[in-house]
Backbone as JSON Lines, residues from 0, in Angstrom:
{"i":0,"aa":"M","n":[-63.43,50.0,15.53],"ca":[-64.45,50.57,16.27],"c":[-65.81,49.95,15.89]}
{"i":1,"aa":"H","n":[-66.02,49.65,14.66],"ca":[-67.2,49.01,14.15],"c":[-67.46,47.67,14.81]}
{"i":2,"aa":"K","n":[-66.25,46.93,14.96],"ca":[-66.32,45.62,15.57],"c":[-66.81,45.7,16.98]}
{"i":3,"aa":"Q","n":[-66.35,46.69,17.74],"ca":[-66.79,46.91,19.13],"c":[-68.25,47.19,19.23]}
{"i":4,"aa":"Q","n":[-68.74,47.98,18.27],"ca":[-70.2,48.33,18.23],"c":[-71.0,47.08,18.04]}
{"i":5,"aa":"V","n":[-70.6,46.24,17.09],"ca":[-71.25,44.97,16.82],"c":[-71.31,44.06,18.08]}
{"i":6,"aa":"Q","n":[-70.13,43.96,18.68],"ca":[-70.03,43.14,19.92],"c":[-70.89,43.71,21.06]}
{"i":7,"aa":"A","n":[-70.96,45.04,21.15],"ca":[-71.73,45.7,22.2],"c":[-73.22,45.46,21.93]}
{"i":8,"aa":"A","n":[-73.58,45.53,20.59],"ca":[-75.0,45.33,20.25],"c":[-75.33,43.87,20.52]}
{"i":9,"aa":"D","n":[-74.45,42.91,20.19],"ca":[-74.72,41.53,20.36],"c":[-74.89,41.23,21.93]}
{"i":10,"aa":"T","n":[-74.0,41.84,22.72],"ca":[-74.13,41.7,24.13],"c":[-75.41,42.25,24.69]}
{"i":11,"aa":"L","n":[-75.73,43.37,24.15],"ca":[-76.99,44.02,24.55],"c":[-78.25,43.19,24.18]}
{"i":12,"aa":"L","n":[-78.21,42.59,23.0],"ca":[-79.34,41.72,22.6],"c":[-79.39,40.48,23.49]}
{"i":13,"aa":"K","n":[-78.29,39.94,23.82],"ca":[-78.28,38.74,24.73],"c":[-78.85,39.15,26.15]}
{"i":14,"aa":"L","n":[-78.38,40.32,26.6],"ca":[-78.9,40.77,27.87],"c":[-80.44,40.99,27.8]}
{"i":15,"aa":"V","n":[-80.93,41.61,26.77],"ca":[-82.35,41.8,26.65],"c":[-83.09,40.44,26.59]}
{"i":16,"aa":"S","n":[-82.5,39.46,25.9],"ca":[-83.09,38.11,25.78],"c":[-83.15,37.5,27.18]}
{"i":17,"aa":"E","n":[-82.09,37.67,27.98],"ca":[-82.03,37.08,29.27],"c":[-83.1,37.72,30.19]}
{"i":18,"aa":"L","n":[-83.2,39.08,30.05],"ca":[-84.19,39.79,30.83],"c":[-85.59,39.34,30.53]}
{"i":19,"aa":"K","n":[-85.83,39.17,29.24],"ca":[-87.21,38.71,28.79],"c":[-87.47,37.3,29.42]}
{"i":20,"aa":"Q","n":[-86.47,36.37,29.4],"ca":[-86.68,35.07,29.99],"c":[-86.9,35.17,31.45]}
{"i":21,"aa":"T","n":[-86.13,36.0,32.11],"ca":[-86.3,36.15,33.57],"c":[-87.69,36.69,33.84]}
{"i":22,"aa":"T","n":[-88.15,37.65,33.11],"ca":[-89.51,38.18,33.28],"c":[-90.57,37.17,33.07]}
{"i":23,"aa":"I","n":[-90.41,36.41,32.01],"ca":[-91.38,35.29,31.72],"c":[-91.39,34.3,32.87]}
{"i":24,"aa":"F","n":[-90.24,33.84,33.27],"ca":[-90.21,32.84,34.36],"c":[-90.7,33.4,35.66]}
{"i":25,"aa":"S","n":[-90.42,34.7,35.91],"ca":[-90.89,35.23,37.16],"c":[-92.4,35.42,37.06]}
{"i":26,"aa":"G","n":[-92.89,35.71,35.82],"ca":[-94.39,35.79,35.63],"c":[-95.03,34.46,35.91]}
{"i":27,"aa":"F","n":[-94.42,33.37,35.44],"ca":[-94.94,32.05,35.71],"c":[-94.89,31.76,37.18]}
{"i":28,"aa":"A","n":[-93.86,32.11,37.85],"ca":[-93.78,31.81,39.29],"c":[-94.88,32.61,39.99]}
{"i":29,"aa":"S","n":[-95.13,33.87,39.57],"ca":[-96.21,34.59,40.19],"c":[-97.53,33.99,39.9]}
{"i":30,"aa":"L","n":[-97.76,33.56,38.69],"ca":[-98.99,32.9,38.34],"c":[-99.19,31.61,39.14]}
{"i":31,"aa":"N","n":[-98.11,30.86,39.34],"ca":[-98.17,29.62,40.16],"c":[-98.53,29.93,41.58]}
{"i":32,"aa":"D","n":[-97.92,30.99,42.12],"ca":[-98.17,31.33,43.53],"c":[-99.63,31.74,43.65]}
{"i":33,"aa":"H","n":[-100.12,32.5,42.7],"ca":[-101.49,32.93,42.72],"c":[-102.46,31.76,42.59]}
{"i":34,"aa":"A","n":[-102.17,30.79,41.74],"ca":[-103.0,29.6,41.56],"c":[-102.98,28.8,42.9]}
{"i":35,"aa":"E","n":[-101.79,28.65,43.49],"ca":[-101.79,27.93,44.75],"c":[-102.57,28.58,45.82]}
{"i":36,"aa":"Q","n":[-102.5,29.93,45.9],"ca":[-103.27,30.65,46.88],"c":[-104.73,30.46,46.7]}
{"i":37,"aa":"R","n":[-105.17,30.6,45.4],"ca":[-106.63,30.4,45.12],"c":[-107.03,28.95,45.46]}
{"i":38,"aa":"T","n":[-106.21,28.02,45.2],"ca":[-106.57,26.58,45.48],"c":[-106.76,26.42,46.95]}
{"i":39,"aa":"E","n":[-105.9,27.0,47.74],"ca":[-106.06,26.94,49.23],"c":[-107.34,27.61,49.66]}
{"i":40,"aa":"E","n":[-107.68,28.76,49.1],"ca":[-108.91,29.52,49.4],"c":[-110.13,28.65,49.06]}
{"i":41,"aa":"F","n":[-110.12,28.02,47.86],"ca":[-111.22,27.23,47.46],"c":[-111.35,25.92,48.31]}
{"i":42,"aa":"T","n":[-110.2,25.38,48.73],"ca":[-110.28,24.2,49.61],"c":[-110.83,24.59,50.94]}
{"i":43,"aa":"E","n":[-110.51,25.71,51.5],"ca":[-111.08,26.22,52.74],"c":[-112.62,26.4,52.6]}
{"i":44,"aa":"Q","n":[-112.96,27.08,51.47],"ca":[-114.39,27.37,51.24],"c":[-115.16,26.02,51.05]}
{"i":45,"aa":"A","n":[-114.58,25.1,50.44],"ca":[-115.22,23.78,50.27],"c":[-115.46,23.07,51.62]}
{"i":46,"aa":"E","n":[-114.48,23.17,52.48],"ca":[-114.54,22.59,53.81],"c":[-115.66,23.3,54.61]}
{"i":47,"aa":"K","n":[-115.7,24.59,54.58],"ca":[-116.72,25.36,55.27],"c":[-118.14,25.0,54.74]}
{"i":48,"aa":"T","n":[-118.26,24.89,53.41],"ca":[-119.56,24.55,52.77],"c":[-119.95,23.11,53.2]}
{"i":49,"aa":"K","n":[-118.98,22.2,53.25],"ca":[-119.3,20.79,53.65],"c":[-119.84,20.76,55.07]}
{"i":50,"aa":"C","n":[-119.17,21.52,55.99],"ca":[-119.61,21.58,57.39],"c":[-121.05,22.25,57.47]}
{"i":51,"aa":"M","n":[-121.22,23.3,56.71],"ca":[-122.54,24.0,56.75],"c":[-123.64,22.99,56.22]}
{"i":52,"aa":"L","n":[-123.42,22.27,55.15],"ca":[-124.34,21.35,54.62],"c":[-124.59,20.22,55.59]}
{"i":53,"aa":"S","n":[-123.59,19.76,56.28],"ca":[-123.77,18.7,57.31],"c":[-124.66,19.22,58.44]}
{"i":54,"aa":"R","n":[-124.39,20.41,58.89],"ca":[-125.17,21.06,59.97],"c":[-126.65,21.15,59.53]}
{"i":55,"aa":"I","n":[-126.84,21.62,58.3],"ca":[-128.19,21.82,57.76],"c":[-128.9,20.44,57.68]}
{"i":56,"aa":"G","n":[-128.2,19.44,57.25],"ca":[-128.8,18.09,57.16],"c":[-129.19,17.6,58.59]}
{"i":57,"aa":"E","n":[-128.32,17.85,59.57],"ca":[-128.64,17.39,60.94],"c":[-129.89,18.15,61.46]}
{"i":58,"aa":"E","n":[-129.96,19.48,61.16],"ca":[-131.12,20.25,61.61],"c":[-132.34,19.74,60.91]}
{"i":59,"aa":"A","n":[-132.27,19.42,59.65],"ca":[-133.41,18.89,58.83],"c":[-133.89,17.55,59.45]}
{"i":60,"aa":"V","n":[-132.92,16.7,59.82],"ca":[-133.38,15.45,60.4],"c":[-134.08,15.64,61.76]}
{"i":61,"aa":"G","n":[-133.57,16.57,62.51],"ca":[-134.24,16.88,63.83],"c":[-135.64,17.42,63.61]}
{"i":62,"aa":"C","n":[-135.74,18.31,62.68],"ca":[-137.08,18.93,62.33],"c":[-138.05,17.89,61.89]}
{"i":63,"aa":"L","n":[-137.54,16.97,60.97],"ca":[-138.45,15.9,60.48],"c":[-138.9,14.98,61.56]}
{"i":64,"aa":"K","n":[-137.99,14.66,62.51],"ca":[-138.38,13.77,63.61],"c":[-139.4,14.45,64.49]}
{"i":65,"aa":"E","n":[-139.21,15.75,64.72],"ca":[-140.16,16.48,65.57],"c":[-141.5,16.55,64.85]}
{"i":66,"aa":"L","n":[-141.53,16.81,63.56],"ca":[-142.78,16.87,62.78],"c":[-143.46,15.5,62.81]}
{"i":67,"aa":"E","n":[-142.67,14.45,62.64],"ca":[-143.26,13.08,62.62],"c":[-143.85,12.77,63.97]}
{"i":68,"aa":"S","n":[-143.17,13.18,65.02],"ca":[-143.7,12.97,66.37],"c":[-145.01,13.64,66.59]}
{"i":69,"aa":"H","n":[-145.07,14.96,66.16],"ca":[-146.29,15.69,66.27],"c":[-147.42,15.08,65.48]}
{"i":70,"aa":"Y","n":[-147.04,14.63,64.3],"ca":[-148.13,14.01,63.38],"c":[-148.66,12.77,64.03]}
{"i":71,"aa":"Y","n":[-147.77,11.88,64.48],"ca":[-148.29,10.6,65.02],"c":[-149.02,10.78,66.35]}
{"i":72,"aa":"S","n":[-148.78,11.89,67.03],"ca":[-149.48,12.13,68.33],"c":[-150.64,13.09,68.2]}
{"i":73,"aa":"S","n":[-150.89,13.54,66.96],"ca":[-151.97,14.63,66.86],"c":[-153.33,13.96,66.97]}
{"i":74,"aa":"A","n":[-154.26,14.8,67.51],"ca":[-155.63,14.34,67.69],"c":[-156.37,14.16,66.31]}
{"i":75,"aa":"E","n":[-156.01,15.06,65.47],"ca":[-156.66,15.0,64.09],"c":[-156.28,13.73,63.36]}
{"i":76,"aa":"R","n":[-155.07,13.32,63.45],"ca":[-154.61,12.06,62.8],"c":[-155.29,10.89,63.44]}
{"i":77,"aa":"T","n":[-155.32,10.83,64.76],"ca":[-155.9,9.67,65.42],"c":[-157.39,9.67,65.18]}
{"i":78,"aa":"S","n":[-158.07,10.79,65.1],"ca":[-159.48,10.77,64.84],"c":[-159.79,10.38,63.39]}
{"i":79,"aa":"S","n":[-158.94,10.81,62.46],"ca":[-159.17,10.43,61.06],"c":[-158.93,8.95,60.86]}
{"i":80,"aa":"L","n":[-157.93,8.41,61.59],"ca":[-157.66,6.92,61.48],"c":[-158.8,6.16,62.1]}
{"i":81,"aa":"Y","n":[-159.39,6.69,63.17],"ca":[-160.46,6.02,63.87],"c":[-161.71,6.03,62.88]}
{"i":82,"aa":"S","n":[-161.97,7.19,62.22],"ca":[-163.09,7.28,61.29],"c":[-162.89,6.38,60.09]}
{"i":83,"aa":"Y","n":[-161.68,6.29,59.62],"ca":[-161.37,5.43,58.46],"c":[-161.63,3.98,58.82]}
{"i":84,"aa":"S","n":[-161.16,3.59,60.06],"ca":[-161.28,2.21,60.43],"c":[-162.76,1.88,60.66]}
{"i":85,"aa":"Q","n":[-163.57,2.81,61.07],"ca":[-164.98,2.59,61.28],"c":[-165.73,2.41,59.93]}
{"i":86,"aa":"E","n":[-165.25,3.2,58.87],"ca":[-165.84,3.08,57.58],"c":[-165.48,1.79,56.87]}
{"i":87,"aa":"T","n":[-164.31,1.27,57.17],"ca":[-163.89,0.09,56.39],"c":[-164.32,-1.23,57.1]}
{"i":88,"aa":"M","n":[-164.72,-1.13,58.36],"ca":[-165.13,-2.28,59.1],"c":[-166.56,-2.75,58.65]}
{"i":89,"aa":"P","n":[-166.75,-4.07,58.49],"ca":[-168.1,-4.52,58.07],"c":[-169.13,-4.45,59.13]}
């Protein structure tokens, strides 16, 4: 009877060990799945950010061109250039 109890205890310990390993490996699988999901989310967010920055850059270029056009055609600029050229001419 004692021998059977020892064998049963040994079997139980092996079973517990296997369950622990299964739990650990399943935990790693879950962590890997979570890491992959987060990586996909960050990749999507990076793409959205890249598109947004590109759009902002395009808008900035358009605004700068418009401001440059207004500056070069403004009466104040042309009058100040005319005054400056009059002052520097001998």
